VOGU-3710 file (C-alpha; in Angstrom, 3 decimals, decimal comma):
1> mgwicgkthi> -32,957/-14,493/67,949  -33,310/-17,900/66,353  -35,319/-19,165/63,376  -39,066/-19,089/64,220  -40,503/-20,611/60,994  -41,666/-24,179/61,065  -39,706/-25,212/57,952  -37,249/-23,932/55,341  -37,450/-24,534/51,636  -34,157/-24,900/49,866
11> yipqvtield> -33,998/-24,806/46,033  -31,000/-26,303/44,323  -30,938/-25,888/40,546  -29,510/-28,896/38,779  -28,561/-28,733/35,126  -28,318/-31,964/33,237  -27,103/-32,906/29,769  -28,494/-35,840/27,873  -25,675/-37,857/26,178  -25,705/-41,118/24,234
21> rgqwswdkkr> -24,146/-42,895/27,229  -26,754/-41,488/29,626  -27,334/-38,359/31,694  -24,430/-36,178/33,025  -24,631/-33,406/35,525  -21,845/-31,552/37,364  -24,500/-29,989/39,657  -25,783/-33,413/40,782  -22,219/-34,635/41,416  -21,531/-31,652/43,686
31> yniirykatl> -24,920/-31,927/45,379  -24,367/-35,613/46,185  -21,194/-34,661/47,995  -22,804/-31,718/49,835  -25,733/-33,797/50,989  -23,486/-35,867/53,210  -22,468/-32,842/55,208  -23,606/-33,343/58,816  -25,939/-30,295/58,882  -26,768/-27,543/56,490
41> adlvmdghip> -25,690/-25,048/59,204  -22,192/-26,472/59,134  -21,951/-25,884/55,394  -23,306/-22,399/55,657  -20,948/-21,470/58,530  -17,631/-22,599/57,084  -18,344/-22,965/53,412  -16,106/-25,960/52,980  -16,997/-29,502/52,048  -15,155/-32,013/54,312
51> rsllpsetkm> -12,028/-33,326/52,614  -12,947/-36,848/53,651  -15,979/-36,726/51,304  -14,146/-35,205/48,356  -12,624/-37,510/45,728  -8,820/-37,620/45,760  -6,961/-35,138/43,553  -5,766/-37,994/41,346  -9,386/-39,237/40,763  -10,610/-35,751/40,081
61> vkdaqkelke> -7,905/-35,153/37,443  -8,536/-38,647/35,880  -12,262/-37,929/35,711  -11,719/-34,480/34,218  -9,397/-35,997/31,542  -11,984/-38,640/30,756  -14,761/-36,058/30,429  -12,520/-33,896/28,263  -11,724/-36,729/25,929  -15,374/-37,667/25,562
71> widrirlnev> -16,245/-34,016/24,875  -13,553/-33,797/22,156  -14,680/-37,088/20,595  -18,287/-35,871/20,547  -17,317/-32,677/18,750  -15,269/-34,608/16,196  -18,283/-36,755/15,487  -20,299/-33,537/15,099  -22,500/-34,472/18,064  -22,703/-30,820/19,103
81> itfereklti> -25,446/-30,061/21,682  -27,115/-26,685/21,184  -29,822/-25,062/23,291  -32,158/-22,305/22,207  -33,700/-20,128/24,816  -36,778/-18,005/24,222  -35,803/-14,364/24,313  -37,145/-12,553/27,417  -39,308/-9,544/26,691  -39,647/-7,371/29,757
91> pltpkqleyq> -42,116/-4,514/29,492  -40,704/-1,217/30,722  -42,306/0,472/33,640  -43,655/4,053/33,237  -40,597/5,283/35,150  -38,225/3,382/32,959  -39,918/4,696/29,861  -39,675/8,246/31,250  -35,947/7,787/31,854  -35,493/6,375/28,339
101> ncklgdfsef> -37,283/9,375/26,813  -35,098/11,727/28,905  -31,929/10,087/27,487  -33,258/10,516/23,904  -34,093/14,124/24,736  -30,582/14,652/26,057  -29,095/13,340/22,821  -31,241/15,579/20,730  -30,328/18,565/22,949  -26,631/17,882/22,542
111> nkswsikhsk> -26,923/17,669/18,807  -29,026/20,864/18,627  -26,659/22,836/20,908  -23,454/21,815/19,218  -24,861/22,335/15,728  -25,711/26,033/16,252  -22,617/26,836/18,289  -19,201/27,729/16,865  -16,817/24,773/17,224  -14,267/26,931/19,108
121> kthqelqknp> -16,829/27,650/21,849  -17,904/24,009/21,986  -14,256/23,005/22,265  -13,694/25,396/25,171  -16,803/24,244/27,028  -15,884/20,549/26,600  -12,383/21,132/28,002  -14,026/22,486/31,140  -16,699/19,706/31,226  -15,353/16,629/29,453
131> edwfyyhsly> -18,020/14,476/31,057  -20,534/16,031/28,658  -18,649/14,572/25,708  -18,511/11,101/27,230  -22,206/11,292/28,172  -23,089/12,270/24,584  -21,101/9,352/23,194  -22,748/6,911/25,612  -26,111/8,068/24,213  -24,801/8,000/20,711
141> renrktwlei> -23,648/4,330/21,279  -27,180/3,377/22,363  -28,750/5,102/19,407  -26,438/3,224/16,976  -28,006/-0,084/18,124  -31,269/0,932/16,314  -29,641/1,922/13,034  -29,894/-0,156/9,854  -26,408/0,882/8,925  -23,400/2,363/10,641
151> pyieiakrit> -21,633/5,148/8,661  -18,113/4,507/9,849  -18,407/0,899/8,809  -19,670/1,940/5,355  -16,819/4,409/5,000  -14,270/1,754/5,964  -15,362/-0,311/2,995  -14,529/2,687/0,661  -10,913/2,875/1,918  -9,402/0,057/-0,050
161> rpefivadlg> -5,754/0,884/-0,156  -4,009/0,086/3,200  -1,014/2,322/2,470  -3,175/5,463/2,497  -2,974/7,760/5,495  -6,399/8,616/6,841  -7,441/11,644/8,857  -10,630/11,012/10,909  -12,071/14,413/11,791  -14,495/14,168/14,691
171> cgenllkqki> -13,528/10,581/15,367  -15,647/10,131/18,514  -14,861/6,811/20,042  -12,178/6,265/17,327  -13,991/3,281/15,875  -12,941/3,765/12,230  -9,321/3,193/13,327  -10,329/-0,263/14,529  -11,911/-1,200/11,162  -9,085/-0,464/8,770
181> pnkvlsfdhi> -5,385/-1,394/8,673  -4,333/2,120/7,595  -2,461/4,682/9,608  -5,226/6,796/11,007  -4,792/10,321/12,418  -7,756/10,872/14,735  -9,014/14,238/15,969  -11,921/15,271/18,280  -12,723/17,750/21,039  -11,847/15,084/23,637
191> aiddsvvacd> -9,213/12,344/23,217  -10,755/8,947/24,128  -7,319/7,351/23,967  -3,661/8,291/23,414  -3,946/7,948/19,646  -6,447/10,806/19,415  -5,447/14,442/19,300  -7,793/16,721/21,236  -8,510/19,785/19,163  -11,045/21,906/17,342
201> isalplannq> -11,179/20,270/13,878  -11,620/23,727/12,252  -7,978/24,275/13,114  -6,119/20,948/12,726  -2,534/20,655/14,019  -1,376/19,307/10,701  0,691/20,796/7,868  -0,653/21,023/4,304  -0,854/18,014/2,026  -0,282/15,360/4,734
211> vdvavlslal> -2,996/12,722/4,157  -4,583/10,642/1,410  -8,110/10,374/2,829  -10,101/12,815/5,055  -13,225/11,492/6,811  -16,076/13,495/8,325  -18,488/10,893/9,592  -21,503/12,546/11,262  -19,062/15,325/12,246  -20,642/18,429/10,547
221> mgsnsdsyvk> -21,800/19,914/13,843  -21,206/23,597/14,434  -22,249/26,931/12,954  -18,823/26,952/11,176  -18,968/23,331/9,892  -17,967/24,436/6,418  -14,529/25,249/7,888  -14,042/21,467/8,525  -14,425/20,885/4,773  -11,906/23,690/4,128
231> eayrilrnmg> -9,429/22,071/6,586  -9,918/18,692/5,006  -8,947/20,208/1,642  -5,909/21,815/3,165  -4,448/18,643/4,713  -5,189/16,428/1,730  -2,558/15,617/-0,906  -3,412/16,165/-4,522  -5,769/13,492/-5,733  -6,544/12,600/-2,111
241> fiiiaepskk> -10,201/12,280/-1,394  -12,812/13,252/1,246  -15,687/11,111/2,445  -18,523/12,773/4,255  -21,443/10,889/5,926  -24,503/12,758/7,287  -28,089/11,965/8,334  -30,501/12,308/5,404  -33,201/13,823/7,655  -30,852/16,527/8,923
251> wagkiddlvk> -29,914/17,621/5,387  -33,278/17,101/3,657  -33,476/19,544/0,774  -30,060/20,908/1,527  -27,581/18,335/0,157  -26,961/20,602/-2,797  -25,765/23,307/-0,369  -23,160/20,995/1,045  -22,066/19,941/-2,439  -21,606/23,629/-3,343
261> imtdygftqp> -19,454/24,208/-0,235  -17,248/21,317/-1,297  -16,737/22,514/-4,882  -16,311/26,125/-3,744  -13,275/24,977/-1,660  -11,814/23,145/-4,654  -13,148/19,562/-4,466  -14,423/17,863/-7,642  -18,206/17,345/-8,050  -18,869/14,742/-5,406
271> ivtqteqffy> -20,418/11,299/-5,979  -23,572/11,213/-3,857  -24,829/7,949/-2,436  -28,103/8,060/-0,481  -29,698/5,454/1,727  -32,790/5,554/3,911  -30,996/6,990/6,892  -27,826/8,581/5,624  -26,078/10,015/2,562  -22,415/9,876/1,527
281> lqsfkl> -20,375/12,379/-0,433  -17,020/11,368/-1,937  -14,838/13,818/-3,832  -11,243/14,398/-4,847  -8,768/17,220/-4,397  -7,232/18,220/-7,663
//
């Protein structure tokens, strides 16, 4: 049909860097070559700059080596150039806000549903629909960005002996394993990688007295969650210890109930550490 407008505006961004020896710009160098192309249409059509206008390969290598040497010299002299850009704050549209609220609602619904359901039933459902587990953990990952502390990171700090074997019950994305040098046996309804065993953690595929540390990090979800504590006791060696992390809000006024569950199964009176968002229980198997 042809171009019917009277003129065309072309915008070519050109980044420059101010150096002691003057101004340097890769963009300008390239533009100076492109501008000698016979017509803009030629450049658009074939996408290639004529070889006759390009510097020789030897010259390009020589220029690159020169620029690299000057860059290294500048760093050695601590003449580092830094740029600070103002953070962009983009207001969300009503539709985006609605979508965000829906995602938060989904996360809450998952937590509520899995907390009141027996873990065996949850496990069966997730085997049929593993996408629910992955969706939940994508929402969980987003939520973590707003937290002042991350429980699995705090727990990692408490595991100070690298020779200890650790069982991570309800490991999720298996992040604790990445934070510590220990051998970690990871368990969850869905295996996110080959090192995770997919199972219901109320019935672990481990023999008695196998591990030194048992971790339940935000994992007490299910109407039978006390059975996870019982399983942790079973698989721990004598003088092994358990670490539990849970949201303070979820257990407000009920932490003593959890302490009683632990002592009833044979654990020592746990040490309780409480922060604004979470609390941690640490106890030994005698």
